[in-house]
N, C-alpha and C positions, 0 to 999 in steps of 0.2 A: 249712145247710152251704155252700150256694152263696154265701151272704152273709158268709162268714167273713172277718175281718180281725184283725190284731194290735192289741191295746190296750196302750198304755203310760201312760195317765193314768187314775187311779181315784178314785172318791169316798171319803169317810172311812168309809162304811158297811162294817161287817165281816159277812161271811156267817155265818150261824148254824151251830152244830154239826151240825144236821140236814142243812143244805145241803152241808157239807163231807163228811159221811158218805155222802150220796147220790152225790156226785161220785166219791169213792173206790170206793164199791160198784159203780157203773156201770163204772168203770175195770177192776175185777176181772172183769167179765163179758165183757171182750174175748176174742176167740179167743186161745188160748195153746198153747205146746208143752209146758211143764212148770211154769208159774207161777214162772218164774225172775225174780221182780221183788219190790221193796219200794218203798214211798213214804215220804219224809220230809216233814214239814210245819213251816214257820216262819210264825208270825203276827206277827213283829217288823217292823212297818211301817217303822220308821226304818232298819232294816238291809236289808230286802228291796229288790231292784231296783225302780225306779220307785215306791218306797214303796207297793207292792202290799199289800193286806191279807193275802194268802196267797201263800206260795211253796212249791210242791211240788217235790221233787227225786225223780225217778223213777230207780230203780237196777236194774241187773242184779244179782240176788242168788243166788249159788250157795251161800252160807253156810247158809241155812235148809234148802236141799235136802240138803246134805251131812249135816246133823244128823238129818234124817229117814232118810237112807240108813244112818247109824250105828245108829239104833234098829232097823233091819231087818237089821242085820249085813251090810251091803254096804259096799264101798269104791269110791270114784269112780275109774274108769279112763278115762272119756271125756276126750279132749284138750280143753284150754281154748279152742281156737279154735272148736270145735263148740259148746261151752257158751256162749261169748260170742255167736255168731251166733244161736242159738236164744233166748238171753236178751235180746238186742237186739230180736228180733221181739216177744217177750212184753212187754217194757217199753215199746216204741214204740207197740204197739197199745193198751196200757193208757193211755198218755199221750193218745193221740188220742181215746179214749172219754171221758176226763176233760174235754178241750176241748169236745167236742160236748155233753156233759152240762151243763157250766158254762154254755154258750151257751143251752141250753134253759131254764135257770133264771135267765136274765137277767144272767149274768156275762160278762165279757170276759177274754181271756188273751193271753199272749205267751210263746212258747218262747224259751229261752236255750240255744243249742246248744253253748256253749263248755264245758259242764260236764266232759266227759272230759279236757280239758286242765287242769282245776282239781280233778281227782279227789282228790288227796291233801289239799289244803286243805279241801275239802268234808268229807272223811272225818274230819279232825281236828275240824272244827266240830261234827259230829254223832256223834263217837265210834263210827265204823263199824268193825265187825270186818273182818278180811281176807275176801276173796272176795265183797265187795260193791262194785260199781263204779257211780258216778253217771253216768247216760247223758244225761239232759237235765233242765233245770229249767223250771218253768212258773209264771210270775207270773199271779195271777188276782185279780179283784175286780169290783166294779160299775163299769162304764165311766163316765168323765168326758169322753169324746170319742167322736165317731162318724166315723172316717175312712172313705173309700171302700174298697171291695174292691180288691185289687191285681191287676194283669194276670196272665194265665196264657197258656201256649202255645196256639196254635190246635189244634183237635182233631186235625187231620190230622198234626200234629207230635207227638202224644201217644198216640193210639190206633191201633195197627196190627193189622189182621186177617189171619190165616192165616200171614203171614210178615213179617219186618222188611224195609221197602222200601229201595231205594237212594235216598238223599236227595239230590236235585239242588240246584244253587245257588239256583234260584228258590224252592224250598220252604224252604231254610234262611234266605234273605233275608226271606221273608214272615214266618216265625216271629220273626226278630229285630225286624222293624219293628213287629209287633203288641206285643211286649213293650216295646220302647223308646217307641213312641208312647203306649202306655198310661201309662207312668210320666211322660212329658213332659206329658201332659194333666193330671196331678195335681201337676206341678212338684215331684215327690217329693224328688229329690236336692238341689235348690236350697233347698227349705224345711228340709231336714235339715242343710244345709251339709255334705253327706257326699260326699267324693270321696277314693278311696284313692290316696295318693301313689305315683308311679312310682318303681321302684327300678332301679338299674343305669344303662344308657346310653340308655334310652328318653327321648325329648323330649316334654314335656307339650304337647299340641296341643288338648286338650279344655277347653271351658268348660261351664258349666251349660246352655248352649244346645244342646250336642250330646252331653253326658255323660248316659248313661242306663243301664238295667239291664244290657245285654249288655257294655258296657265295664266296668261296675262288677264284675260277676261274673267276667269274664275277668281283671281285675287281681287279684282275690282268689285265684283258683285258679292263676293264672299266676305268682304271686309268693310265696304263703304256703305253709308246711308242706311244703317239698320233701323232707324226710327224716322218717321215722316215729319217730325215736329218742325224741322227747319224749313222744309218745303211748304208745309201748311201755314207757317208764319208768313212766308212770302206771299202766298195766296191771300191771306187775310189782310196784310198790309196794303195789298192792291185793291181791296174792296170786295173780294169774293168771299163766299160762305155767308155773307150777311143775309141774303134772301133765304138760304136754307134755314138759318136761325129764326128768321121772321116767320117762315112757314110753320116751323116746329112750334113756335109760340102761339100762332093762330090756331093750330090744331089742338093744343092744350086748352086754350080758351073755349074752343067749340065743345070739347068734351066736358069741360066744367059747366058750361051753360046747359048742356043736355041733362047733367045730373041734377042741377037746380030745378029744371022743369019737371 
């Protein structure tokens, strides 16, 4: 686990059905709230990202659970925000178990975090019913590369005992240096030719000699997705938020009846 790295180049070897089942089964053994997940699998190398032999799509799945509730003569009244939060926990923990299991069997993998913004397209591709939401995709196969592990924050910037500390400028600067210098040592962004363009009035002053992780991640979250509208639309197209609206409506009716009485 300490040697984890994202793999984007794979050999032509396809994992066996037994290996795939072991990965999925180990994923199921992750801690869960309600098993609000499902996993989709594509073996289409030509279509899969990075031509990976396997592409898993791990979904938050309320659909199956609601079918079980119907069999028990229950109706879902929990709001969708709560369901999504617990479902995200279930699906994320399952996905991580799959990564670790794949690694233990000699496979490499790479998470694709943009799935929620392509939820409707993914849903059309896999013919998903409503109330199933793609959370993350996972490309996987036997590695054809061996990149170094990527830097992480120093422990004192990640593990806080007893209470959250007041982070002074020296501590922040040290954490930034460790991340940036680690990526500089690997010439990561230069090799990828990856630099997020600046938007607005900011003047570009960075070259690959001083552009590293902290600038990269600040440009991402300092420019992208300022409004939640697109993501909320994806949730709604997948059938979520309906119950929240229904509950709100029922609450309004209840208050109205009380006034009448």
